[in-house]
PAZAPA-4460 file (N, C-alpha, C; in steps of 0.05 Angstrom, whole numbers, plus 32768, in hexadecimal, padded with zeros to 4 digits):
% residues 226
    n_x    n_y    n_z   ca_x   ca_y   ca_z    c_x    c_y    c_z   seq   type   mol
   8093   7F3D   8014   8086   7F45   7FF2   808B   7F5D   7FEC     1      M     A
   8097   7F61   7FDE   8097   7F82   7FD3   8089   7F7A   7FB4     2      L     A
   8075   7F8D   7FAF   8063   7F85   7F93   8056   7F9E   7F8D     3      L     A
   8061   7FA7   7F74   8057   7FBE   7F61   803F   7FBA   7F50     4      Q     A
   8031   7FBE   7F57   8009   7FC7   7F44   8004   7FE2   7F39     5      I     A
   8008   7FDA   7F1E   7FFA   7FF9   7F14   7FE4   7FF5   7F0B     6      P     A
   7FDC   8011   7F14   7FC1   801D   7F00   7FA5   8015   7F1A     7      D     A
   7FAC   8013   7F37   7F9D   8014   7F41   7F85   8023   7F42     8      V     A
   7F94   804A   7F3D   7F87   8055   7F36   7F8A   8063   7F12     9      L     A
   7F6B   8068   7F09   7F6A   806F   7EE2   7F79   8091   7EE2    10      S     A
   7F89   808C   7ED5   7F95   80A5   7ED5   7F7A   80C5   7ECF    11      P     A
   7F5E   80C0   7ECB   7F4D   80CD   7ECE   7F44   80D0   7EF6    12      E     A
   7F49   80BF   7F00   7F4A   80BD   7F19   7F52   80D4   7F2B    13      Q     A
   7F73   80C4   7F26   7F8E   80D6   7F29   7F8F   80F7   7F27    14      I     A
   7F82   80F8   7F17   7F83   8119   7F0D   7F6C   8122   7F16    15      R     A
   7F56   8117   7F22   7F46   8124   7F37   7F4A   8128   7F53    16      Q     A
   7F56   8116   7F5A   7F67   8110   7F72   7F73   8123   7F7B    17      C     A
   7F92   8125   7F65   7F9B   813E   7F73   7F92   815B   7F6D    18      R     A
   7F7D   8160   7F57   7F70   8179   7F59   7F64   8178   7F74    19      E     A
   7F56   816A   7F80   7F49   816A   7F9C   7F5D   8177   7FAF    20      A     A
   7F7A   816E   7FAB   7F8A   816C   7FC1   7F9C   8182   7FC8    21      L     A
   7F9C   818D   7FA7   7FB4   81A2   7FA1   7FA5   81B4   7FB9    22      S     A
   7F87   81BF   7FBD   7F7B   81C7   7FC7   7F77   81C5   7FE8    23      N     A
   7F87   81B2   7FEE   7F7B   81AB   8007   7F93   81B7   8020    24      A     A
   7F86   81B8   8034   7F9E   81C1   804D   7FA4   81A6   8055    25      E     A
   7FC2   81A9   8056   7FD4   8195   8062   7FDD   819C   8078    26      W     A
   7FDE   818A   808A   7FE7   8193   80A8   8007   8179   80B3    27      S     A
   8017   8183   80C1   8027   8175   80C8   802E   815B   80C6    28      D     A
   8032   814D   80B9   803B   812F   80C1   803C   812C   80D7    29      G     A
   8051   8138   80E9   805E   8133   8101   8031   8132   8117    30      R     A
   802C   8133   8116   8013   8134   8123   8005   8111   8124    31      G     A
   800B   810C   810D   8003   80EB   8113   8023   80D1   8115    32      T     A
   8037   80DC   8121   8050   80D0   811B   804D   80C8   8144    33      A     A
   8056   80AF   8144   8056   80A0   8164   8079   80AC   8168    34      G     A
   8077   80A3   817C   809E   80B4   8191   80B1   80B0   8185    35      H     A
   80B9   8091   816E   80C6   8090   816F   80C9   80A4   814F    36      A     A
   80AD   809F   8146   80B1   80AA   8128   80A9   80C6   8120    37      A     A
   80AD   80DB   8133   80A0   80F5   8132   80BE   8103   813C    38      I     A
   80DA   80F1   8135   80F1   80F6   8131   80FC   80F5   8123    39      Q     A
   80EF   80E9   8105   80FE   80EB   80E9   80E1   80E8   80D7    40      V     A
   80D4   80F3   80DC   80BA   80F5   80CC   80B5   8110   80C8    41      K     A
   80B7   8125   80B2   80BB   8138   80A8   80A3   813A   8081    42      R     A
   808E   8146   808D   807B   8134   8074   805D   814E   807A    43      N     A
   8058   814B   8067   802C   8153   8070   8020   813F   8068    44      Q     A
   800E   8143   8076   7FE9   812D   8077   7FDD   8138   807A    45      Q     A
   7FC6   8131   8068   7FAB   8138   806F   7F9F   812B   8086    46      L     A
   7F8B   813D   8090   7F88   8137   80B0   7F72   811F   80AD    47      A     A
   7F70   8109   80BB   7F5F   80EF   80B9   7F45   80F8   80B1    48      P     A
   7F38   810F   80B9   7F21   8114   80C3   7F16   8128   80B1    49      D     A
   7F2F   8130   809A   7F2A   8140   808B   7F17   8132   806C    50      H     A
   7F00   8144   8060   7EF3   813C   8050   7EF6   8122   8039    51      P     A
   7F1A   8138   802D   7F1D   8130   8018   7F2B   810F   801E    52      L     A
   7F42   8105   8040   7F40   80EB   8041   7F33   80D8   8043    53      T     A
   7F13   80E0   8042   7EF9   80C9   8044   7EF1   80CB   802E    54      Q     A
   7EF4   80D9   801C   7EEF   80DE   7FF9   7F01   80D0   7FE8    55      Q     A
   7F15   80D5   7FEE   7F2A   80C6   7FDF   7F2D   80A8   7FE6    56      I     A
   7F30   80B0   8001   7F33   808F   8010   7F21   8075   7FFE    57      G     A
   7F06   807A   8002   7EF8   806A   7FF3   7EFF   806A   7FDA    58      D     A
   7F08   8081   7FD1   7F02   807A   7FA9   7F22   805A   7FAE    59      L     A
   7F2C   8068   7FBA   7F45   804F   7FB4   7F38   8035   7FCF    60      I     A
   7F35   8037   7FE9   7F16   8017   7FEB   7F09   8013   7FD1    61      L     A
   7EFB   8022   7FC6   7EEB   8011   7FB5   7EFA   800A   7F95    62      Q     A
   7F18   800F   7F94   7F28   7FFE   7F80   7F38   7FEB   7F84    63      A     A
   7F3A   7FF0   7F99   7F53   7FD0   7F9F   7F46   7FAE   7F99    64      L     A
   7F27   7FA8   7FA2   7F24   7F99   7F92   7F25   7F91   7F7C    65      P     A
   7F28   7FA1   7F6D   7F26   7FA7   7F47   7F45   7F9A   7F3E    66      A     A
   7F54   7F96   7F54   7F71   7F99   7F4F   7F74   7F80   7F59    67      S     A
   7F79   7F5F   7F3C   7F71   7F49   7F48   7F98   7F4C   7F53    68      P     A
   7FA1   7F5E   7F4F   7FBE   7F59   7F5B   7FC6   7F63   7F75    69      L     A
   7FB9   7F78   7F78   7FB5   7F81   7F9B   7FA4   7F6D   7FB2    70      F     A
   7F93   7F53   7FA0   7F86   7F42   7FB4   7F86   7F29   7FB1    71      M     A
   7FA6   7F21   7FA3   7FAF   7F09   7FA6   7FC1   7F11   7FBF    72      A     A
   7FD0   7F29   7FBB   7FEA   7F23   7FC1   7FE5   7F33   7FDC    73      A     A
   7FD2   7F47   7FE4   7FCB   7F53   8004   7FB9   7F3A   800B    74      A     A
   7FAA   7F26   7FFB   7F91   7F1F   800A   7F81   7F2F   8028    75      L     A
   7F7A   7F3D   801B   7F71   7F5A   803A   7F52   7F45   8040    76      P     A
   7F56   7F49   8060   7F45   7F50   806D   7F37   7F64   806E    77      L     A
   7F4C   7F7A   8086   7F3F   7F8F   8084   7F52   7FA0   8079    78      K     A
   7F47   7FBD   807A   7F61   7FCC   8063   7F57   7FF2   8077    79      V     A
   7F6D   7FEE   807B   7F6B   8009   8088   7F64   8023   8075    80      F     A
   7F57   803C   807D   7F44   804E   8073   7F64   8053   8069    81      P     A
   7F65   8069   804E   7F82   806B   803F   7F86   8085   804E    82      P     A
   7FA2   8095   804C   7FA1   80A3   805A   7FB5   80B8   804A    83      R     A
   7FC0   80CC   8045   7FC8   80E2   802E   7FE0   80EB   803D    84      F     A
   7FF8   80ED   802D   8018   8100   8036   8019   810F   8021    85      N     A
   8029   8124   8022   8035   812E   8019   8054   813C   8018    86      R     A
   8062   8135   8008   8080   813D   8012   808B   8153   7FF6    87      Y     A
   809A   8165   800C   80A3   8179   7FF5   80BA   8194   800A    88      T     A
   80C7   8199   7FF5   80DC   81B3   8004   80E2   8198   8019    89      G     A
   80ED   818E   8010   810C   8175   8018   80FD   8161   802B    90      G     A
   80DE   8165   8032   80DE   814E   803D   80D6   8136   803F    91      G     A
   80DF   8120   8056   80E8   810A   8054   80D8   80F9   806E    92      E     A
   80DC   80D9   806F   80D8   80D5   8084   80F1   80B7   8089    93      Y     A
   80FF   80C1   809D   8114   80A9   80A6   810D   8087   80A2    94      G     A
   8115   8080   80A7   8117   8060   80AE   8105   805E   80C4    95      F     A
   80EB   804F   80C7   80E5   8048   80D5   80C9   802E   80D6    96      H     A
   80C3   8028   80DC   80AC   8009   80E0   8092   8017   80E2    97      V     A
   807B   8013   80D6   8062   8015   80DD   805D   800C   80F5    98      D     A
   804B   801D   8108   803F   8011   811D   8030   7FF1   8113    99      G     A
   8030   7FDE   8127   8022   7FBE   8122   7FFC   7FC2   811C   100      A     A
   7FEF   7FD3   8133   7FD9   7FD3   8135   7FD4   7FF4   8127   101      V     A
   7FC6   7FF2   8124   7FB8   8016   8112   7F9C   800E   8123   102      M     A
   7F8D   8023   8137   7F70   802A   813E   7F60   803C   8121   103      S     A
   7F55   803A   811B   7F42   8042   8103   7F35   8059   8113   104      V     A
   7F3C   8074   8103   7F31   8088   810B   7F0D   8087   8112   105      P     A
   7F07   8087   8128   7EF0   809A   812B   7EDB   8076   8137   106      G     A
   7EE1   8064   8131   7EDF   803C   813A   7EE9   8036   8150   107      T     A
   7EE3   8023   8157   7EEE   8012   816C   7EFD   7FFC   815F   108      P     A
   7F06   7FFA   8147   7F0E   7FE6   8139   7F39   7FEA   8136   109      H     A
   7F3F   7FDF   8135   7F59   7FD7   8132   7F66   7FC9   811A   110      R     A
   7F74   7FCF   810C   7F80   7FB8   80F7   7F9F   7FBB   80F3   111      I     A
   7FA6   7FA1   80F5   7FC1   7F93   80F7   7FCD   7F98   80DC   112      R     A
   7FDF   7FAA   80DF   7FFD   7FB4   80C7   8007   7F9B   80B9   113      T     A
   7FF6   7F86   80AD   8004   7F73   80A1   8013   7F7F   808B   114      D     A
   8010   7F93   8078   800F   7F93   8065   8018   7FB8   8061   115      V     A
   8022   7FBC   8053   8024   7FE4   8051   801E   7FEB   8030   116      S     A
   8013   7FFC   802E   8012   8000   800B   8011   8025   8003   117      A     A
   801F   8020   7FFB   8022   8044   7FEF   801A   8049   7FCA   118      T     A
   8001   8062   7FD0   7FFC   805A   7FAF   8004   8078   7FAA   119      L     A
   800F   807A   7F8E   8021   8091   7F8A   800F   80A3   7F74   120      F     A
   8006   80BB   7F80   7FF8   80D2   7F71   800D   80E6   7F66   121      F     A
   8024   80E1   7F69   8036   80FA   7F4D   8044   80E3   7F3C   122      S     A
   804A   80EB   7F31   8063   80E0   7F19   8079   80E1   7F1A   123      D     A
   8093   80CB   7F1A   80AC   80D5   7F23   80B8   80E8   7F1C   124      P     A
   80AC   80F8   7F02   80C0   810B   7EFB   80B5   8127   7F04   125      D     A
   80A3   812C   7F11   8095   813E   7F24   80A2   813B   7F3D   126      E     A
   80BA   812A   7F46   80C4   813D   7F5E   80E2   8125   7F64   127      Y     A
   80F0   8136   7F6D   810B   8127   7F6C   8115   8122   7F89   128      D     A
   811B   810A   7F8E   811A   80F8   7FA4   80F9   80EF   7FA3   129      G     A
   80FE   80F1   7FC4   80D8   80D9   7FC8   80DA   80C6   7FC8   130      G     A
   80EE   80A9   7FC1   80ED   8094   7FB9   80DE   8086   7FE1   131      E     A
   80DC   807B   7FCE   80CE   8062   7FF0   80E3   8050   7FE8   132      L     A
   80FD   804D   8007   810A   8038   7FFE   810A   802B   8017   133      V     A
   8102   8009   8010   80F9   7FF6   801F   810F   7FDD   8031   134      I     A
   8116   7FDD   8044   812D   7FC3   803F   8120   7FA7   8047   135      E     A
   8124   7F95   802A   8122   7F7B   8038   8133   7F6B   8039   136      D     A
   812E   7F4E   8031   813F   7F39   802E   8158   7F42   801A   137      T     A
   8153   7F4D   800B   8164   7F52   7FF1   816F   7F6E   7FF1   138      Y     A
   8176   7F71   800B   817B   7F98   800D   8169   7FA7   8014   139      G     A
   816B   7FC9   8009   8163   7FD1   8001   8152   7FD9   7FED   140      E     A
   8130   7FE0   7FE5   8129   7FE2   7FCB   8121   7FFA   7FC6   141      Q     A
   8125   8007   7FBB   8119   8022   7FAE   80FE   8022   7F9A   142      S     A
   80F1   8028   7FA6   80D1   802D   7F8C   80D2   8050   7F8E   143      V     A
   80BD   804E   7F75   80C0   8077   7F6B   80A0   8068   7F59   144      K     A
   808E   806D   7F54   8079   8066   7F3D   8076   8077   7F34   145      L     A
   8062   8078   7F22   804E   8085   7F13   803B   8088   7F26   146      P     A
   8023   809E   7F1B   8012   80AA   7F30   7FFA   8090   7F2A   147      A     A
   7FED   8089   7F3A   7FDA   807A   7F3C   7FE6   805D   7F39   148      G     A
   7FFB   8058   7F3F   800D   8035   7F46   800D   803C   7F68   149      H     A
   8008   801D   7F6F   8016   8017   7F86   8021   8004   7F91   150      L     A
   803B   8004   7F9D   803F   7FEB   7FB0   8041   7FE6   7FC5   151      V     A
   803B   7FCD   7FCA   803C   7FC0   7FE1   8054   7FB7   7FF3   152      L     A
   8059   7FB3   8005   806F   7FA1   8014   8060   7FA3   8031   153      Y     A
   8075   7F85   803A   8069   7F8A   805C   806E   7F9D   8076   154      P     A
   8059   7FA3   8085   8055   7FAE   8097   806A   7FAC   80A2   155      G     A
   8082   7F98   80A9   808D   7F96   80B9   80AF   7F9E   80B2   156      T     A
   80AA   7FAF   8099   80C5   7FB0   808F   80CA   7FCD   8097   157      S     A
   80ED   7FCC   80A2   80F7   7FEB   809B   80F7   8001   807F   158      L     A
   80EE   8010   8086   80E5   801D   806F   80E6   8047   8069   159      H     A
   80F1   8053   805B   80F0   806E   805B   80E1   8072   803B   160      K     A
   80E2   8096   8042   80E6   80A3   8024   80FD   80BA   802E   161      V     A
   8103   80B6   8018   8118   80C8   8012   8114   80E8   8007   162      T     A
   8121   80FD   8015   8119   8115   8012   8115   8119   7FFB   163      P     A
   8101   8133   7FF8   80F1   813D   7FD1   8104   8155   7FD6   164      V     A
   8111   8162   7FC3   8125   8176   7FC5   811B   8187   7FAE   165      T     A
   8101   8172   7F91   80ED   8187   7F86   80D5   8183   7F80   166      R     A
   80C9   818D   7F7E   80A9   8182   7F78   8093   817A   7F91   167      G     A
   8085   816F   7F8E   8074   8165   7F9D   8077   814B   7F9D   168      A     A
   8076   8136   7FAF   806E   811B   7FAD   8051   811B   7FC0   169      R     A
   8038   810B   7FB0   801E   8105   7FC5   801C   80F0   7FC0   170      L     A
   801A   80E4   7FD3   800B   80C2   7FD1   7FF8   80C2   7FE8   171      A     A
   7FE7   80A6   7FE3   7FDD   809C   7FF5   7FED   8082   8003   172      A     A
   7FEF   8087   801D   7FEB   8066   8030   7FDD   805C   803F   173      F     A
   7FE3   803D   8040   7FCF   8033   8055   7FD7   8013   805D   174      F     A
   7FC5   8005   806C   7FD2   7FEE   806A   7FBD   7FDF   806C   175      W     A
   7FBF   7FC9   8065   7FAB   7FAC   8066   7FB1   7F9D   807A   176      T     A
   7F9A   7F8E   808D   7FA0   7F72   809F   7F91   7F64   808D   177      Q     A
   7FB1   7F47   8087   7FA6   7F3E   8071   7FA4   7F19   8081   178      S     A
   7F89   7F10   8076   7F86   7EF7   8071   7F96   7EDF   807C   179      L     A
   7FB3   7EE4   8074   7FCA   7ED7   807F   7FDC   7EED   8087   180      V     A
   7FE4   7EE5   809A   7FFB   7EFB   80AD   8011   7EF9   80A6   181      R     A
   8018   7ED7   80A4   8038   7EDC   809A   8041   7EE9   807B   182      D     A
   8051   7EF8   807B   8061   7F01   8069   806A   7EE2   8045   183      D     A
   8076   7ED6   805A   8080   7EC7   804A   806D   7EAA   803E   184      G     A
   804B   7EAE   8050   8038   7E98   8045   802C   7EA9   8031   185      Q     A
   802B   7EC6   803C   801F   7ED4   801D   8026   7ED2   8003   186      R     A
   8045   7ED5   8007   8054   7ED6   7FE8   8052   7EB3   7FDE   187      A     A
   8051   7E99   7FF2   804B   7E85   7FDA   802E   7E90   7FD4   188      L     A
   801E   7E90   7FE6   8005   7E8E   7FD2   7FFE   7EA2   7FC2   189      L     A
   800E   7EBD   7FBE   8015   7ECB   7FA6   801D   7EC2   7F88   190      F     A
   8037   7EB0   7F9D   8044   7E9E   7F7A   802D   7E8F   7F72   191      Q     A
   802A   7E7E   7F89   8014   7E6B   7F83   8001   7E74   7F6C   192      L     A
   7FF2   7E88   7F7A   7FD1   7E93   7F65   7FE3   7E9B   7F54   193      D     A
   7FF3   7EAF   7F4C   7FF8   7EB9   7F32   8000   7EA2   7F21   194      Q     A
   800D   7E84   7F2A   8012   7E6E   7F16   8005   7E61   7F0D   195      S     A
   7FED   7E64   7F1F   7FCC   7E53   7F18   7FC3   7E60   7F02   196      I     A
   7FBF   7E7F   7F00   7FB0   7E8E   7EF6   7FC8   7E86   7EDF   197      Q     A
   7FD8   7E8D   7ED1   7FE3   7E85   7EBB   7FE1   7E6A   7EB5   198      A     A
   7FE4   7E53   7EC6   7FDD   7E37   7EB5   7FC4   7E41   7EAB   199      L     A
   7FB1   7E45   7EBA   7F91   7E4F   7EB2   7F8B   7E52   7E8F   200      R     A
   7FA0   7E67   7E95   7F97   7E76   7E73   7FA2   7E71   7E68   201      A     A
   7FB7   7E56   7E6D   7FC9   7E4B   7E50   7FB6   7E2C   7E4E   202      R     A
   7FB0   7E2A   7E6E   7F9E   7E00   7E61   7F8A   7E09   7E6C   203      E     A
   7F7C   7E16   7E74   7F69   7E13   7E7A   7F5C   7E0B   7E96   204      G     A
   7F48   7E04   7E9A   7F40   7DEE   7EBA   7F44   7DDB   7EB5   205      N     A
   7F5E   7DD0   7EB0   7F62   7DB9   7EB0   7F6A   7DA9   7ECC   206      D     A
   7F6E   7D99   7EC8   7F6C   7D85   7EE3   7F80   7D92   7EF4   207      A     A
   7F9C   7D8F   7EEE   7FB7   7D9A   7EFC   7FB3   7DAE   7F06   208      E     A
   7FA2   7DB6   7EF4   7FA1   7DDB   7F01   7F88   7DD8   7F1A   209      T     A
   7F75   7DCE   7F19   7F64   7DC2   7F30   7F6E   7DBE   7F3B   210      S     A
   7F7E   7DA8   7F41   7F91   7D9E   7F56   7FA7   7DBD   7F61   211      R     A
   7FAD   7DD0   7F5B   7FBB   7DDF   7F64   7FAB   7DF4   7F6E   212      L     A
   7F97   7DF5   7F59   7F85   7E0D   7F6B   7F81   7E00   7F8E   213      L     A
   7F78   7DE5   7F86   7F6F   7DD9   7FA5   7F80   7DDF   7FBF   214      G     A
   7F9E   7DDB   7FB8   7FAF   7DDA   7FC0   7FA9   7DFD   7FC8   215      V     A
   7FB3   7E14   7FB5   7FAC   7E29   7FC2   7F9C   7E2E   7FDE   216      Y     A
   7F7D   7E22   7FD7   7F66   7E2C   7FE6   7F72   7E1B   7FFF   217      H     A
   7F87   7E0A   8001   7F7C   7DF7   8019   7F9B   7E05   8020   218      N     A
   7FA0   7E10   801E   7FC1   7E29   8028   7FBB   7E38   803B   219      L     A
   7FA7   7E43   8027   7F97   7E5D   8039   7F7F   7E54   804A   220      L     A
   7F7C   7E47   804A   7F67   7E3C   8063   7F71   7E30   8076   221      R     A
   7F8F   7E20   8076   7F9D   7E1C   808C   7FA1   7E3C   809A   222      Q     A
   7FAE   7E4A   8086   7FC5   7E5D   8090   7FB4   7E7C   8090   223      W     A
   7F97   7E79   8088   7F84   7E96   808D   7F80   7E9D   80AE   224      S     A
   7F82   7EB6   80B7   7F74   7EBC   80D5   7F5B   7ECF   80D1   225      Q     A
   7F46   7ED2   80D1   7F2C   7ED5   80D3   7F22   7EE0   80ED   226      T     A
***
């Protein structure tokens, strides 16, 4: 399931983050790439131990629970601390699949990358290129969102970032280990959740809505892995 989520961060939060990032020291993104990815990766990243990585990452982690769409779609169990990248001067990242399991720096913890996420810090008119292209069941999907908006997509997806030929593309990226490992099951639960919310808004908490809510929770109980 590919889902766009608007306004995860406010314009003022984006402004403050961008101001801080404009003075940051960026390093070669290939330093965090695996053996295969290093062949197709050409961007810049903030070091995982950079103070801004934790500061802005914490801001994002605090904002996610306030997004009903993120919570319903990702069903998060664990979220990998956000990282930050910058594409400019032809920078790109060719087709690749993210690693299945990520180790959280400085801890013994590992996170299975069920759901990938990109949070945009640059508006589309600030740069040319830089589309996030994701292969799914219906072919290639191209995503380029306003600053503060987030895209979720399966961690199993083949994806790339096209070359940025003008300006700079700033973004955060992270992964979520979901309560529900299977993307198809997560998609069904999300569709059911959204239908229940629409029925509740229209009909209130009537008997039929309550029954559907019970179906939702029983499916989540059956499919969840904790």
